N, C-alpha and C positions, 0 to 999 in steps of 0.2 A: 897777843901775849906770847912771849917766847917760851920754848920748852926748856930753857935753862933752869936748873934747879928743880926739875920735874921729879916728883915722888915716884912715878911709874907704876905704883900699885893701884889697881882699879878698886874703888870702893864706891858703890852707888849711894849718892846722897838721898835718894828717894826711899830705898828699902834696906840699905846696908849690905846688899849683895856684893860678893867679891869675885864673881866670874863674869867677865864680859862675853857677850855673844858675838859682836862684831864691831869694827871701827869703820866709820864712814867719813870720807873727805867730801866736803860740799862746797859748791860755788855759791857765794852769798847772793841773796836777793835784795837786801837792804830795804825791806819792808819796814817802814818806820813804826808801824803799829805793833810789831812783835819783837821783843828783845832777842829772841833766839835766832833771828835771821842773819845776824852778823857772825855767828859761830861757824868756823870753817872745818872743825873736826868734832864729830860726836861719837860716843861709844854707847852701844846698846847693852843694857844690863841683861844678863842671862836669866835673872830671877824675875824681875818685874817688867822687862821689855821696854822700859822707858829709854828714850834716846837722850843721853846726858852729855852736856858740853864737856869736851875732854879736859879743859882746864879745871873743871870741878871734879870729875871722876878720878883724875890722876893727881889732883891737888898741886897744880903747877905753881911755882914761885913759893912753895913751902906753906901754902895756906892750910889751916887746920881742918880736920874733919867737920868740926862744928861750924866753922866759917863757910865751908863748901855747902853744907846742908842749908844754912841760913840763906846763902845766895841762891841756891836751887829753889827754895820755897818762895823767896821774895821776888826773884827775877824771871825764872824759867818754868816753874812747875806747870802752871796753867797753859802756857803757850807751847810746851814741849811736844814735838811730834812723837807718836808711838810707832814702833816698827811693826809692819805687817809681815809675818813670816808664813 
């Protein structure tokens, strides 16, 4: 997904936190069993420490907060890596 029309404001779809802890750029592993493996950029929430796909955390393409939360819950929540700090 392109960063065109990116909202740029971080909002965690897991907890509603608005402070990112860090951004990670990742080489994909293409593990077909986990939907999060094709994500190339993740943003760690400073509140809940979940690693959120950037397209959801920044609502790329103008998606709504509700749609980002729904996609997080349905596609990524259980398979999302947590950041160990």
